[in-house]
Every structure is written in C-alpha cells, then in structure tokens.
ROTOR-834311 format. One record per residue (C-alpha): residue number from 1; x, y, z. Coordinates in nm, 4 decimals. Each point is the difference from the previous one (the first is absolute). Layout:
ROTOR-834311
@seq: NUM	c1: X	c2: Y	c3: Z
...
//
This chain:
ROTOR-834311
@seq: 1	c1: -2.0542	c2: 0.9800	c3: -0.6612
@seq: 2	c1: -0.1013	c2: 0.1739	c3: 0.3330
@seq: 3	c1: 0.1764	c2: -0.0340	c3: 0.3485
@seq: 4	c1: -0.1950	c2: -0.1915	c3: 0.2510
@seq: 5	c1: 0.1230	c2: 0.2352	c3: 0.2693
@seq: 6	c1: -0.0793	c2: 0.3616	c3: -0.1266
@seq: 7	c1: -0.2092	c2: -0.0893	c3: -0.2959
@seq: 8	c1: 0.2352	c2: 0.2142	c3: -0.2104
@seq: 9	c1: 0.1588	c2: -0.1097	c3: -0.3399
@seq: 10	c1: 0.3407	c2: -0.1132	c3: 0.0027
@seq: 11	c1: 0.1138	c2: 0.3041	c3: -0.2031
@seq: 12	c1: -0.1370	c2: 0.2221	c3: 0.2690
@seq: 13	c1: 0.1991	c2: -0.1952	c3: 0.2724
@seq: 14	c1: 0.3118	c2: 0.0058	c3: -0.2128
@seq: 15	c1: -0.0356	c2: 0.3781	c3: -0.0542
@seq: 16	c1: -0.0404	c2: 0.0400	c3: 0.3884
@seq: 17	c1: 0.2962	c2: -0.2079	c3: 0.0590
@seq: 18	c1: 0.2096	c2: 0.2058	c3: -0.2398
@seq: 19	c1: -0.0946	c2: 0.3125	c3: 0.1751
@seq: 20	c1: 0.0645	c2: -0.1309	c3: 0.3440
@seq: 21	c1: 0.3413	c2: -0.1485	c3: -0.1068
@seq: 22	c1: 0.1033	c2: 0.3470	c3: -0.1297
@seq: 23	c1: -0.1122	c2: 0.1650	c3: 0.3220
@seq: 24	c1: 0.1805	c2: -0.2578	c3: 0.2245
@seq: 25	c1: 0.3072	c2: -0.0028	c3: -0.2063
@seq: 26	c1: 0.0314	c2: 0.3784	c3: -0.0605
@seq: 27	c1: 0.3240	c2: -0.0054	c3: 0.1762
@seq: 28	c1: 0.1725	c2: -0.1716	c3: -0.3017
@seq: 29	c1: -0.0136	c2: 0.3264	c3: -0.1803
@seq: 30	c1: 0.2233	c2: 0.1471	c3: 0.2693
@seq: 31	c1: 0.2312	c2: -0.2912	c3: -0.0661
@seq: 32	c1: 0.0005	c2: 0.1178	c3: -0.3648
@seq: 33	c1: 0.0888	c2: 0.3548	c3: 0.0834
@seq: 34	c1: 0.3019	c2: -0.1331	c3: 0.2060
@seq: 35	c1: 0.1107	c2: -0.2329	c3: -0.2849
@seq: 36	c1: -0.0150	c2: 0.2664	c3: -0.2584
@seq: 37	c1: 0.1746	c2: 0.2429	c3: 0.2309
@seq: 38	c1: 0.2893	c2: -0.2473	c3: 0.0271
@seq: 39	c1: -0.0079	c2: -0.0340	c3: -0.3807
@seq: 40	c1: 0.0296	c2: 0.3862	c3: -0.0477
@seq: 41	c1: 0.2811	c2: -0.0037	c3: 0.2434
@seq: 42	c1: 0.1907	c2: -0.2655	c3: -0.1886
@seq: 43	c1: -0.0976	c2: 0.1584	c3: -0.3438
@seq: 44	c1: 0.2217	c2: 0.3047	c3: 0.0921
@seq: 45	c1: 0.3367	c2: -0.1663	c3: -0.0641
@seq: 46	c1: 0.2517	c2: 0.2065	c3: 0.2048
@seq: 47	c1: 0.3513	c2: 0.0414	c3: -0.0835
@seq: 48	c1: 0.2844	c2: 0.2192	c3: 0.1225
@seq: 49	c1: 0.1962	c2: 0.2499	c3: -0.1921
@seq: 50	c1: 0.2582	c2: 0.2545	c3: 0.0510
@seq: 51	c1: 0.2944	c2: -0.1821	c3: 0.1630
@seq: 52	c1: 0.2431	c2: 0.2656	c3: -0.1138
@seq: 53	c1: -0.1774	c2: 0.2729	c3: 0.1904
@seq: 54	c1: -0.0167	c2: 0.0664	c3: 0.3694
@seq: 55	c1: -0.3801	c2: -0.0338	c3: -0.0041
@seq: 56	c1: -0.1693	c2: -0.3269	c3: -0.0411
@seq: 57	c1: -0.2617	c2: 0.0458	c3: -0.2854
@seq: 58	c1: -0.3124	c2: -0.2169	c3: -0.0166
@seq: 59	c1: -0.2093	c2: -0.0308	c3: -0.3255
@seq: 60	c1: -0.2620	c2: -0.2453	c3: -0.1524
@seq: 61	c1: 0.1288	c2: -0.1946	c3: -0.2844
@seq: 62	c1: -0.3449	c2: -0.1055	c3: -0.1356
@seq: 63	c1: -0.3467	c2: -0.1023	c3: 0.0796
@seq: 64	c1: -0.0929	c2: -0.3586	c3: -0.0461
@seq: 65	c1: -0.3642	c2: -0.0930	c3: 0.0582
@seq: 66	c1: 0.0678	c2: -0.3840	c3: -0.0170
@seq: 67	c1: -0.0057	c2: -0.0218	c3: 0.3881
@seq: 68	c1: -0.3189	c2: 0.1704	c3: 0.0226
@seq: 69	c1: -0.1520	c2: -0.2532	c3: -0.2366
@seq: 70	c1: 0.1843	c2: -0.2833	c3: 0.1854
@seq: 71	c1: -0.1556	c2: 0.0888	c3: 0.3430
@seq: 72	c1: -0.3422	c2: 0.0459	c3: -0.1388
@seq: 73	c1: 0.0067	c2: -0.3419	c3: -0.1478
@seq: 74	c1: 0.1465	c2: -0.1555	c3: 0.3177
@seq: 75	c1: -0.2930	c2: 0.1736	c3: 0.1988
@seq: 76	c1: -0.2712	c2: -0.1509	c3: -0.2279
@seq: 77	c1: 0.1714	c2: -0.3364	c3: 0.0119
@seq: 78	c1: 0.0008	c2: 0.0095	c3: 0.3889
@seq: 79	c1: -0.3868	c2: 0.0929	c3: -0.0199
@seq: 80	c1: -0.0771	c2: -0.2905	c3: -0.2363
@seq: 81	c1: 0.1999	c2: -0.2501	c3: 0.2045
@seq: 82	c1: -0.1834	c2: 0.1212	c3: 0.3150
@seq: 83	c1: -0.3478	c2: -0.0344	c3: -0.1360
@seq: 84	c1: 0.0819	c2: -0.3391	c3: -0.1358
@seq: 85	c1: 0.1478	c2: -0.1005	c3: 0.3586
@seq: 86	c1: -0.3129	c2: 0.1089	c3: 0.1737
@seq: 87	c1: -0.2522	c2: -0.1504	c3: -0.2408
@seq: 88	c1: -0.0896	c2: -0.2817	c3: 0.2333
@seq: 89	c1: -0.0967	c2: 0.2429	c3: 0.2753
@seq: 90	c1: -0.2822	c2: 0.1852	c3: -0.1346
@seq: 91	c1: -0.2557	c2: 0.1204	c3: 0.2688
@seq: 92	c1: -0.2581	c2: 0.1750	c3: -0.2069
@seq: 93	c1: -0.3607	c2: -0.0897	c3: 0.0190
@seq: 94	c1: -0.0992	c2: -0.2005	c3: -0.3043
@seq: 95	c1: 0.3516	c2: -0.0246	c3: -0.1250
@seq: 96	c1: 0.0821	c2: -0.2810	c3: -0.2490
@seq: 97	c1: 0.2505	c2: -0.0779	c3: -0.2641
@seq: 98	c1: -0.1434	c2: 0.2449	c3: -0.2465
@seq: 99	c1: -0.0431	c2: 0.3025	c3: 0.2255
@seq: 100	c1: 0.3551	c2: -0.0603	c3: 0.1535
@seq: 101	c1: 0.1628	c2: -0.0310	c3: -0.3376
@seq: 102	c1: -0.1902	c2: 0.2992	c3: -0.1511
@seq: 103	c1: 0.0727	c2: 0.2365	c3: 0.2920
@seq: 104	c1: 0.3812	c2: -0.1053	c3: -0.0086
@seq: 105	c1: 0.0280	c2: 0.0749	c3: -0.3761
@seq: 106	c1: -0.1996	c2: 0.3192	c3: 0.0129
@seq: 107	c1: 0.2073	c2: 0.1405	c3: 0.2932
@seq: 108	c1: 0.3416	c2: -0.0946	c3: -0.1892
@seq: 109	c1: -0.1395	c2: 0.1764	c3: -0.3062
@seq: 110	c1: -0.0535	c2: 0.3134	c3: 0.1951
@seq: 111	c1: 0.3563	c2: -0.0327	c3: 0.1621
@seq: 112	c1: 0.1308	c2: -0.0319	c3: -0.3554
@seq: 113	c1: -0.1849	c2: 0.3150	c3: -0.1048
@seq: 114	c1: 0.1267	c2: 0.1965	c3: 0.2941
@seq: 115	c1: 0.3625	c2: -0.1405	c3: -0.0661
@seq: 116	c1: -0.0264	c2: 0.0988	c3: -0.3562
@seq: 117	c1: -0.1177	c2: 0.3510	c3: 0.0720
@seq: 118	c1: 0.2854	c2: 0.0568	c3: 0.2600
@seq: 119	c1: 0.2575	c2: -0.1177	c3: -0.2842
@seq: 120	c1: -0.1531	c2: 0.2523	c3: -0.2331
@seq: 121	c1: 0.0291	c2: 0.2671	c3: 0.2638
@seq: 122	c1: 0.3507	c2: -0.0930	c3: 0.0657
@seq: 123	c1: 0.1138	c2: 0.1407	c3: -0.3357
@seq: 124	c1: -0.0892	c2: 0.3637	c3: 0.0959
@seq: 125	c1: 0.0942	c2: -0.0303	c3: 0.3494
@seq: 126	c1: 0.3538	c2: -0.1257	c3: -0.0879
@seq: 127	c1: 0.0235	c2: 0.3223	c3: -0.2183
@seq: 128	c1: -0.1025	c2: 0.2042	c3: 0.2810
@seq: 129	c1: 0.2352	c2: -0.1671	c3: 0.2548
@seq: 130	c1: 0.2815	c2: 0.0314	c3: -0.2624
@seq: 131	c1: -0.0514	c2: 0.3676	c3: -0.0448
@seq: 132	c1: -0.0003	c2: 0.0588	c3: 0.3804
@seq: 133	c1: 0.3122	c2: -0.2135	c3: 0.0811
@seq: 134	c1: 0.1868	c2: 0.0359	c3: -0.3178
@seq: 135	c1: 0.0203	c2: 0.2831	c3: -0.2548
@seq: 136	c1: 0.0170	c2: -0.1252	c3: -0.3569
@seq: 137	c1: -0.0833	c2: -0.3798	c3: 0.0981
@seq: 138	c1: 0.0794	c2: -0.2871	c3: -0.2473
@seq: 139	c1: -0.3326	c2: -0.1458	c3: -0.1058
@seq: 140	c1: -0.0633	c2: -0.2320	c3: -0.2960
@seq: 141	c1: -0.2072	c2: 0.1845	c3: -0.2634
@seq: 142	c1: -0.2787	c2: -0.2680	c3: 0.0194
@seq: 143	c1: -0.0882	c2: 0.1595	c3: 0.3482
@seq: 144	c1: 0.0710	c2: 0.3591	c3: -0.0943
@seq: 145	c1: -0.1863	c2: 0.0023	c3: -0.3388
@seq: 146	c1: -0.2862	c2: -0.2404	c3: 0.1163
@seq: 147	c1: -0.3399	c2: 0.1066	c3: -0.1721
@seq: 148	c1: -0.3454	c2: -0.1080	c3: 0.0897
@seq: 149	c1: 0.0127	c2: -0.2901	c3: -0.2252
@seq: 150	c1: 0.3178	c2: -0.1271	c3: 0.1736
@seq: 151	c1: -0.1681	c2: 0.0630	c3: 0.3426
@seq: 152	c1: -0.2965	c2: -0.2209	c3: -0.0911
@seq: 153	c1: 0.2338	c2: -0.2831	c3: -0.1324
@seq: 154	c1: 0.2011	c2: 0.0262	c3: 0.3214
@seq: 155	c1: -0.3137	c2: -0.0182	c3: 0.2126
@seq: 156	c1: -0.1542	c2: -0.2932	c3: -0.1895
@seq: 157	c1: 0.3372	c2: -0.1998	c3: -0.0025
@seq: 158	c1: 0.0587	c2: 0.0582	c3: 0.3605
@seq: 159	c1: -0.3527	c2: -0.1081	c3: 0.0860
@seq: 160	c1: 0.0181	c2: -0.3300	c3: -0.1978
@seq: 161	c1: 0.3642	c2: -0.0869	c3: 0.1174
@seq: 162	c1: -0.1196	c2: 0.0769	c3: 0.3634
@seq: 163	c1: -0.3065	c2: -0.2210	c3: -0.0551
@seq: 164	c1: 0.2122	c2: -0.2791	c3: -0.1585
@seq: 165	c1: 0.2365	c2: -0.0081	c3: 0.3025
@seq: 166	c1: -0.2786	c2: 0.0119	c3: 0.2485
@seq: 167	c1: -0.2121	c2: -0.2630	c3: -0.1526
@seq: 168	c1: 0.2818	c2: -0.2138	c3: -0.0743
@seq: 169	c1: 0.1065	c2: -0.0101	c3: 0.3615
@seq: 170	c1: -0.3500	c2: -0.0363	c3: 0.1132
@seq: 171	c1: -0.0356	c2: -0.3043	c3: -0.2207
@seq: 172	c1: 0.3226	c2: -0.1490	c3: 0.1365
@seq: 173	c1: -0.1257	c2: 0.0941	c3: 0.3528
@seq: 174	c1: -0.3299	c2: -0.1753	c3: -0.0583
@seq: 175	c1: 0.1728	c2: -0.3395	c3: -0.0931
@seq: 176	c1: 0.2505	c2: 0.0418	c3: 0.2873
@seq: 177	c1: -0.2974	c2: 0.0240	c3: 0.2425
@seq: 178	c1: -0.2008	c2: -0.2733	c3: -0.1425
@seq: 179	c1: 0.2868	c2: -0.2500	c3: -0.0314
@seq: 180	c1: 0.2322	c2: 0.1112	c3: 0.2710
@seq: 181	c1: 0.2915	c2: -0.2443	c3: 0.0167
@seq: 182	c1: -0.0898	c2: -0.1583	c3: -0.3237
@seq: 183	c1: 0.0374	c2: 0.3379	c3: -0.1645
@seq: 184	c1: 0.3655	c2: 0.0406	c3: 0.1145
@seq: 185	c1: 0.0757	c2: -0.3347	c3: -0.1152
@seq: 186	c1: -0.1392	c2: 0.0776	c3: -0.3490
@seq: 187	c1: 0.1955	c2: 0.3162	c3: -0.0150
@seq: 188	c1: 0.3139	c2: -0.1810	c3: 0.0959
@seq: 189	c1: -0.0641	c2: -0.2550	c3: -0.2558
@seq: 190	c1: -0.0919	c2: 0.2494	c3: -0.2673
@seq: 191	c1: 0.3284	c2: 0.2022	c3: 0.0651
@seq: 192	c1: 0.2118	c2: -0.3241	c3: -0.0025
@seq: 193	c1: -0.1638	c2: -0.0961	c3: -0.3337
@seq: 194	c1: 0.0591	c2: 0.3424	c3: -0.1556
@seq: 195	c1: 0.3498	c2: 0.0160	c3: 0.1237
@seq: 196	c1: 0.0777	c2: -0.3453	c3: -0.1356
@seq: 197	c1: -0.1657	c2: 0.0867	c3: -0.3353
@seq: 198	c1: 0.2177	c2: 0.3157	c3: -0.0193
@seq: 199	c1: 0.3088	c2: -0.1819	c3: 0.0677
@seq: 200	c1: -0.0864	c2: -0.2516	c3: -0.2822
@seq: 201	c1: -0.0964	c2: 0.2621	c3: -0.2290
@seq: 202	c1: 0.3257	c2: 0.2055	c3: 0.0556
@seq: 203	c1: 0.1964	c2: -0.3241	c3: -0.0811
@seq: 204	c1: -0.1868	c2: -0.0573	c3: -0.3216
@seq: 205	c1: 0.0418	c2: 0.2423	c3: -0.3001
@seq: 206	c1: -0.3298	c2: 0.1108	c3: -0.1535
@seq: 207	c1: -0.2064	c2: 0.0010	c3: 0.3249
@seq: 208	c1: -0.0634	c2: 0.3013	c3: 0.2004
@seq: 209	c1: -0.0391	c2: -0.0067	c3: 0.3852
@seq: 210	c1: -0.3581	c2: 0.0272	c3: 0.1257
@seq: 211	c1: 0.1348	c2: 0.2263	c3: 0.2787
@seq: 212	c1: 0.0437	c2: 0.3028	c3: -0.2318
@seq: 213	c1: -0.1760	c2: 0.2620	c3: 0.1987
@seq: 214	c1: 0.1188	c2: 0.2714	c3: -0.2334
@seq: 215	c1: -0.2201	c2: -0.1668	c3: -0.2737
@seq: 216	c1: -0.2914	c2: -0.0222	c3: 0.2229
@seq: 217	c1: 0.0056	c2: 0.3787	c3: 0.1028
@seq: 218	c1: 0.0914	c2: 0.1021	c3: -0.3599
@seq: 219	c1: -0.3320	c2: -0.1674	c3: -0.0952
@seq: 220	c1: -0.1620	c2: 0.3026	c3: 0.1546
@seq: 221	c1: 0.2653	c2: 0.2616	c3: 0.0210
@seq: 222	c1: 0.1353	c2: -0.0138	c3: -0.3466
@seq: 223	c1: -0.3427	c2: 0.0176	c3: -0.1650
@seq: 224	c1: -0.0287	c2: 0.3248	c3: -0.1927
@seq: 225	c1: -0.3503	c2: -0.0516	c3: -0.1374
@seq: 226	c1: -0.2314	c2: 0.1347	c3: 0.2865
@seq: 227	c1: -0.3086	c2: -0.1997	c3: -0.0997
@seq: 228	c1: 0.2011	c2: -0.3157	c3: -0.0057
@seq: 229	c1: 0.1490	c2: 0.0750	c3: 0.3122
@seq: 230	c1: -0.3378	c2: 0.0763	c3: 0.1583
@seq: 231	c1: -0.1273	c2: -0.3361	c3: -0.1248
@seq: 232	c1: 0.3006	c2: -0.1830	c3: 0.1436
@seq: 233	c1: -0.0502	c2: 0.1576	c3: 0.3567
@seq: 234	c1: -0.3732	c2: -0.0327	c3: -0.0055
@seq: 235	c1: 0.0181	c2: -0.3681	c3: -0.0789
@seq: 236	c1: 0.2763	c2: -0.0575	c3: 0.2706
@seq: 237	c1: -0.2272	c2: 0.1616	c3: 0.2498
@seq: 238	c1: -0.2988	c2: -0.1996	c3: -0.1154
@seq: 239	c1: 0.2114	c2: -0.3256	c3: 0.0252
@seq: 240	c1: 0.1145	c2: 0.0759	c3: 0.3612
@seq: 241	c1: -0.3548	c2: 0.0798	c3: 0.0938
@seq: 242	c1: -0.1044	c2: -0.3349	c3: -0.1473
@seq: 243	c1: 0.2672	c2: -0.2182	c3: 0.1582
@seq: 244	c1: -0.0566	c2: 0.1901	c3: 0.3474
@seq: 245	c1: -0.3741	c2: -0.0797	c3: -0.0143
@seq: 246	c1: 0.0891	c2: -0.3704	c3: -0.0903
@seq: 247	c1: 0.1892	c2: 0.0017	c3: 0.3331
@seq: 248	c1: -0.2482	c2: 0.1504	c3: 0.2171
@seq: 249	c1: -0.3360	c2: -0.1162	c3: -0.1224
@seq: 250	c1: 0.0064	c2: -0.3327	c3: 0.1957
@seq: 251	c1: 0.1776	c2: 0.1294	c3: 0.3049
@seq: 252	c1: -0.1372	c2: 0.0032	c3: 0.3478
@seq: 253	c1: 0.0142	c2: 0.3605	c3: 0.1037
@seq: 254	c1: -0.1697	c2: 0.0299	c3: 0.3371
@seq: 255	c1: 0.2083	c2: -0.2240	c3: 0.2349
//
C-alpha cells in the first residue's frame, strides 16, 4: 500500500518516523545516564566503622547492581508511557496507525538494546569503581567470574526484560489514551475484583490468591532452561505486541 502524500510505502514512512523519533528524543539517553549514575551511587552501600578509634573510617560493605537494573527499567517504563501518551498527536506526513505503531515499537526495541548494553557494561564498571574506592571489595562471584557465555546471557535477559517492561507499559498506555476515563474505571473495577477474589481465596483452604506476584515473576526468573526461558519471554513480547496493536489499529491518530 502506498502513501497518497509522498508515494512511499508504509514501511519506508515507518522507518523514517523511527529515525526522526530517535533524533528528536535523543535527550532520553542523557536521562538514562543520570538514572544509572544514581543507581551506581546507591549500589555503593556505605557504612561506618572504627568507633573505638579517634578517626572515622569509611569503607564499602558491598556492591549491589540491583539499583542500576531498577533505574534502567524505570527509564524504559517512562519512555513507553510517554510514547503511548503522545500517540494521538502524530505530525508526520503520511502517518497512520501502522507507521505510528511500527516506529514506536522499533524505537522501544532500540532503547531496550541500549539499556541492555549499559547493564552489561555495569559489571566491569562496578569492578573498576570498587578497586578505586575500596581495596578488596566484596563482590558476588557471579560478577567477578563472569565468562563470555554468562555475559551473553546477561545481555539477552536484560534486553528481553527491558522490552517486556517497555512494551507492557506501552500497551497499558495505549488503552489509557484510547478509553480515557473508562480506562481508569476499568482499572478500578479490576483491582476491586482481584482484591475481593484474593480475600475470598485467603479464607478458603485449597485456593491460592491471584495476586501472587512472586509466582508470576518466578515464571521467568526461576526458569533454569535457557531455551524454555527464551520461548517464554519471546511469546510474552509477541503477546504484548498483539494486544497493543489491537488497541491502536482503529484509533484516530491525527486529531
């Protein structure tokens, strides 16, 4: 199908939109750096030592990369929500549902790649900072003895987890933009229903609460077979893509 404006295919227009969005939103990479710097600062858990001495000693108890991962996920969640919130105000020539959706997803995937790369680089960077600020730092063997295979797995897992978070928030944001007040009413009813079901399940033996977040996260995090885990995350991303497309395909984008 050709555009009636530029006589270009929708794929070409979508690629141009993706490039333009990357250019116009280049500042988000600065926010990623700022978020991760905050994560690095929190990762160095500082405690005091030497109360019996006349000097105050300061040392690093350990290095915890959790906060770097957390702020990276928070960053891509913010980008997915922002894209979904601006989806009704596309100003590109020849833009339609397909090109807008394709460009948003493509940019989010690039963001996930960049985020996964920074997470991978955080491991040696933490080691360097630890040597500088703390002689003989306490680090988990999983980081100090990480081989190339473990690095590949870390990169792939970080990419897909970031992509799931970004695509999930993007999907929710699309329905929020499309249904507006009805969306919040649906969320309220869903929370009420789940809470009520959880209370009833807690009072009845033999039934588990549907609010078991540990079970949901364990579906991915506790999977030790890499191929099975890969199938799970790919199917999850594909399902989120499908649901988000159902939400955007009939929307009026250029209002």
